[in-house]
N, C-alpha and C positions, 0 to 999 in steps of 0.2 A: 845860460847867456844867449841861447838864440834871437837872432836879430842884429847883434852887434856885429862890428865888423873886424874882428881880431884876425881874418886869413886874409884882410886885404892886402895886395900882392905879392900873395904866396901863390906857388905853382906846384899841384898836387896830383899824383898816380892814384887810382884807385883800381885793384884789380879786382874781377868779380863786381865791377862797380856798375854793372846794367841790372841788377836784381838784388833782392835781399838787403842784408847789411850794407854792402859795397853802394846801392843805390842811394840808401838812405844817409850813409856818409858822404858821398860825393854831392846830394842834393843840399845837405846843410853846408857844407864847404861853399858851394857857390852863393848860398843866401848870406854867407857871412864874407864874403868877398874875393873868394881864390878863384883862379882859373884850374881847372882840373880834367885831367886826361883819364877818363873810362876806360881799361882793358877788359876785355871780356871777350869769351869765344862766340857768343850767340849773337849773329848780325842786325837779327829780327829784334833780339832785346836791346842793342846798342842803339839802334833806330828810334824805337820805343823812348828810350832814356832820355835819346838828346831832344826828342820832341816835348818831352816834360820837363826838362831842365831848362834848355835854351841855348843859346849861342858860347854861355860860358863853359858849357862840356864840348870837349873833344874826345870823339868816341872812335877808339882805336881798335879793331880786330886782331886777335892775337891769341895764338895757343900758346901757355905759358910753359908748358913740357918742351917746347922747341926754343934751344938756348939762341938760336938764329933768328927767329922769330920776336923773340923778348928783345934781342939787340937793335931789331928794325924798328919793334914797337917805341924802344927808347929815343932813337934818332927821330922819328916821326913826332915824337912829344918834344925833344928839344927843339925841333924845327917848328912847332907850332906854339910852345909855351916861351920857349927860350932859355929854360932850366927848370930843376925839380927841387922842391923843398920838403915836400912832404910825400912819403910812399905808406900805404894803408894796403897790404898784403892780404885781402879778403877771400880769394878765390879759392875754392875747395870743393870736394864731391866726401860722400859718406862711404859708399861701395856697400856691399852687399853686409846684410845681417845674418850671420852664420858662426859656427864655430872655428877655432883658430886652426883644428886640425883638418877641418874640412873645406876651409876658405881656399876658394880657387887662385891660383897662380897666378894669372892674369890679371884678374881684380886687384890681387896685393899690389902688383906692381905698378897698375894705373892709378890706384889711390896714394901711393908713395910717389909715383912720378908728379902727380899735380898738388898734392897738399905740401909734401915737403922740397922735392927738387926744383919745382917750378917755384915755389916763394923764395928758394935759394937762388934762382936766376934772375927774380925779379930784385930782391935785395942786392944783389951783387951789380945789377945793371945802374942803380941809382947812385951808389957811393961815391964812384970819381965825380961826378957832377956835386952833388953834397961840400966834397971835400973843397973842390974848387970854389963852392959859392961861401966856405965856412959857415955853414949852418945846414941841419936837416933834423928832421923828425921821421923816423920808422916805427911803423906801429904794425905787427904781425896778429893775426886772427890766429890763436889756437883755439885749446877747447880746455873745458873741465876732464873731458875723457882723456886728454894729454895727461893729466895730473893723476887721475883715479883709475884707469883702464876701464873704460865701459865693457861687459862680457857680449861677444856675439859681435863685436866691433874692434877687432884687434888692429887690424891696417890702419884704421881711423884712429885709434888711439895712440900707435906707435907712431903715425906720422907727426901728428900733434903735439906729443911729447918731445920729439926730434924738433918741432918748431921751438920750443921752448929753450932746449939746449942752443940750437942756432942762434936765436935773440940774445941769449947771457953772452957767448962768445964773439957776437958782433959788438954789442953793445959795450964791452969791456975794449974790444979794438978800436972804438972811436971815442971814448971817454971824454978826450984832452981834444977832441976835434970841434966842439960845440953841434955833436950830432947824437941826438937820444935814438935809442933801440929800447923799444918796450912792448911786450904781447899783451893781449887781453885773455882771459880762458873762460868764456861765456859758458852757463849749463844750456840747455836747449832753449833755443828761440825759434817759434813759428815763422819759417819763412819757406822759399819753394824746395830747400834742401829735404824739409820732411819727405817730400814727394818720393826720395831716394830710400826712405827708410819702412821697414814693416811697421804696422800698429803695435805689434806687440813690444819692439823696441821703442816706440814712444811713450807708451803707456808707462814701460819701466823707467824713463827718464824722468817722466812727470813725479813717480813715487818718489824721486831721489830728493827732490827738493822741497826744503822743509816751507818756505813760502806758500806751497801750494799751486803755482802757475807756474807756465812758461814765462821767459823774459821776453820783452820787445826790442824790436829793433830801435826804437827811438831811444832806449835806456843803454844799449850797447852804442850806440851812435855818439852820445853826450860824454860816454867815458873817452872813446876814440878820440873824438874832437878835443878834449883836455889834453890827452897825449900828445896830441899832433900840435898844439898851441905853442908859444912863445912861454907860456907859464910851466909848463912842464920842462925846468931847466936843470933839474938836480936828481932827475929821477934816470938811470938807466940801467938797461939788462932786468928791468922789472916784468912781473908777472903779477897782473892785475885781474882778480876774480871779480865774475858778475853772475852769479849762479844762485841768487835766491836764498844762500844760507848752504848750500850744499857743500860747499870745500871745507877741508877740514885742515888744511895749510897752505 
């Protein structure tokens, strides 16, 4: 459906919106009529994203692990866009690849803080405005690791499993308010996050995908955009696999 205007008049927040899946989602939202606020921690990548997408993108520098910073970003977004109809929470980090018993405590805390706590702060921030507007679409980016548990990636796997649980809880809480909350669980997709992984771990992930290749950001974006659209009106608290056949449930 790329090229139509299904998001005409909609206002979206995309966390991690300056690179990877987040940037691809922001780009497609704009191409289909939305105004988008990209929340990201990288000032230079935000500037680059704005130059590539244009004036329909509002770039907001924020550390999502800081609740006060998320609140301030929300205030900036409301000032710029007037409201929020869609949230795509795609910001995340992998953390180191090592066994659970050797996992550095500080690194564990950082992964949980970004992938779970930060996502919670962002979900929490947008809901009051969606309730006021009587409409909303929230899509949280989890991972197949959250369903299966990747070896040597315990913090990442645990954080993404928690994202699935949070999504199901919030989806039930908002089910009667015309606000849907769903998550996607991709297998590995080649984005800049690969730079945070060891080659051994990358090879392991590829070996688990029956199709025999990594996913693309365009494929994940297509699924996210359907979940963000008005067409997705009877699905909430759902977990959508895009794993090349890897998922077993």
